C-alpha positions in Angstrom: -1.2 77.6 -16.0 2.0 75.9 -15.2 5.2 78.0 -14.6 8.7 77.5 -13.5 8.5 80.1 -10.8 8.3 79.3 -7.2 6.0 81.0 -4.7 7.3 82.6 -1.6 5.2 83.1 1.5 6.6 85.9 3.9 4.7 85.8 7.3 4.1 89.2 9.0 6.4 89.9 11.9 3.9 92.0 13.8 0.2 90.9 14.1 -1.9 93.7 13.1 -4.6 95.1 15.3 -8.3 94.2 14.2 -10.2 97.1 12.6 -13.6 97.4 14.5 -16.6 99.3 13.1 -19.9 99.9 14.7 -22.9 99.3 12.5 -26.5 100.1 13.1 -29.3 98.1 11.3 -32.9 97.4 11.7 -34.2 93.9 12.4 -36.4 93.2 9.2 -37.0 89.4 9.9 -40.4 87.8 9.0 -42.0 88.1 12.3 -41.3 91.9 12.6 -42.9 92.2 9.1 -46.0 90.4 10.3 -46.0 92.6 13.3 -46.0 95.8 11.4 -48.6 94.6 8.9 -51.0 93.9 11.8 -50.4 97.4 13.3 -50.9 99.0 10.0 -54.1 97.1 9.5 -55.4 97.9 13.0 -54.5 101.7 12.6 -57.4 104.0 11.9 -56.2 106.4 9.3 -59.4 108.6 9.3 -57.6 111.0 11.8 -55.1 111.7 8.9 -57.4 111.7 6.0 -60.0 114.0 7.7 -57.7 116.9 8.3 -58.1 119.8 6.0 -54.4 121.0 5.4 -51.4 118.9 4.4 -49.5 120.3 7.1 -51.7 119.0 9.8 -51.8 115.5 8.1 -48.0 115.3 7.7 -47.7 116.2 11.5 -50.2 113.5 12.5 -48.5 111.0 10.1 -45.1 111.7 11.6 -46.3 110.8 14.9 -47.9 107.6 13.7 -44.5 106.5 12.0 -43.0 105.7 15.5 -44.4 102.1 14.9 -41.5 101.5 12.6 -39.3 101.8 15.6 -41.4 99.5 17.6 -41.7 96.8 14.9 -38.2 97.2 13.4 -35.9 98.2 16.3 -32.6 99.7 15.6 -29.6 97.7 16.7 -26.1 98.6 16.9 -23.2 96.0 16.9 -19.5 95.9 16.5 -17.9 94.2 13.5 -14.1 93.2 13.3 -11.9 92.2 10.5 -11.2 89.1 12.5 -14.8 88.0 12.2 -15.5 85.2 9.7 -16.7 86.2 6.3 -20.2 84.8 6.9 -20.8 87.1 10.0 -23.5 89.6 9.6 -24.8 92.3 11.8 -28.0 90.3 12.7 -25.9 87.2 13.4 -23.6 89.3 15.7 -26.6 90.7 17.5 -28.1 87.3 18.1 -24.9 85.8 19.5 -24.6 88.7 21.9 -28.2 88.0 23.0 -27.5 84.3 23.5 -24.4 85.2 25.6 -26.6 87.3 27.9 -29.3 84.6 28.1 -26.6 82.1 29.3 -25.2 84.5 31.7 -28.7 85.1 33.2 -29.4 81.2 33.3 -32.1 81.4 30.6 -31.2 78.2 29.0 -34.4 77.7 27.0 -34.0 81.2 25.4 -30.3 80.2 24.8 -31.2 77.0 23.1 -33.7 78.7 20.9 -31.2 81.3 19.8 -28.6 78.6 19.0 -30.9 77.0 16.6 -31.7 80.2 14.9 -28.0 81.3 14.8 -27.1 77.9 13.3 -29.8 78.4 10.5 -28.5 81.9 9.6 -24.8 80.6 9.6 -25.8 77.9 7.1 -27.9 80.3 4.9 -25.1 82.8 4.8 -22.4 80.2 4.0 -24.6 78.7 1.2 -25.2 82.2 -0.3 -21.6 83.2 0.0 -20.5 79.9 -1.8 -23.0 80.5 -4.7 -22.0 84.3 -5.0 -18.1 83.6 -5.0 -16.1 82.8 -8.2 -13.2 80.8 -7.1 -10.9 78.9 -9.2 -10.1 78.9 -13.0 -12.9 76.3 -13.5 -15.5 78.8 -12.7 -13.9 81.4 -14.7 -13.9 79.2 -17.8 -17.6 78.4 -17.1 -18.4 81.9 -17.4 -16.4 82.2 -20.6 -18.4 79.2 -22.1 -21.6 80.7 -21.1 -20.8 84.0 -22.7 -19.2 82.8 -25.8 -21.5 79.8 -26.4 -18.3 77.6 -26.9 -20.0 74.6 -25.8 -23.2 75.1 -27.8 -23.3 73.0 -31.0 -24.9 75.6 -33.1 -22.7 77.7 -35.2 -22.3 81.1 -33.7 -20.3 84.0 -35.1 -19.1 86.4 -32.4 -19.2 90.0 -33.2 -16.5 92.7 -32.4 -18.4 94.0 -29.6 -18.7 90.7 -27.7 -15.1 90.0 -28.3 -14.2 93.4 -26.6 -16.4 92.5 -23.7 -14.9 89.1 -23.4 -11.4 90.7 -23.5 -12.5 93.1 -20.7 -13.8 90.4 -18.7 -10.3 88.7 -18.7 -8.8 92.1 -18.1 -10.7 92.5 -14.8 -9.7 89.2 -13.6 -5.9 89.8 -14.2 -6.0 93.5 -13.2 -4.4 94.4 -9.9 -6.6 97.3 -8.5 -3.9 98.3 -6.1 -1.2 98.7 -8.9 0.5 102.1 -9.3 2.6 102.8 -12.2 6.1 103.7 -11.1 7.7 107.0 -11.8 10.3 106.8 -14.8 13.9 107.5 -13.8 16.1 109.6 -16.0 19.5 107.8 -16.7 22.4 109.9 -18.0 23.7 107.7 -20.9 27.2 109.4 -20.5 27.9 108.3 -17.0 25.8 105.0 -16.9 26.4 102.5 -19.7 23.7 99.9 -20.6 24.8 96.4 -20.1 25.6 94.5 -23.3 25.4 90.6 -23.7 27.2 88.6 -26.2 25.3 86.1 -28.5 26.7 83.1 -26.5 25.1 84.6 -23.4 21.9 85.2 -25.0 21.8 81.7 -26.5 22.6 80.0 -23.0 20.0 82.1 -21.2 17.2 81.1 -23.8 18.2 77.3 -23.5 17.7 77.5 -19.8 14.0 78.7 -20.0 11.7 75.9 -19.4 8.9 75.0 -21.9 6.2 75.9 -19.2 7.6 79.4 -18.6 5.1 82.4 -19.0 5.5 84.0 -22.3 7.3 81.3 -24.2 
């Protein structure tokens, strides 16, 4: 949409400190899934099924569940607001692990981690690009898909669909941080509303560009 308005960029005078958050996660990669499948297959469950009471079986089963911590170890990393959008907790952990390998002169391990890190970054970027809806072109593609506007078949849109389409555009244009300002009471006896002459109104309307919003 073309308008006669000019954008203004105001840089922040003070650089804000990054927000850091500690996140705990489990490593659910493929090799760990294979590891727990192997342990579950090798585990003898007769000691659980042979018990007479549910309480005893539950106690033995709880002692067996510790294999989850062995196969899916729990890791803790710190994510910052300055991290790139494709950064994930697993990626942060691998980068930290690679730095430790380099500091200990384990170059072969560091090289292997570098290859894995590159693959995860590429995967995260591709996934993020597919999920993002950027630009009006993608918006109109979604509208065409919903309304079948590009379809040659004649389709009559019902009122419910039109309302859903209107809600879709409303979500795109809605500012979630907007708060309606409080109305101010104006004393008409002390403050008079400005009045404009017909000539002033005419001159103001003539100066509005054809591409102005709302014309």
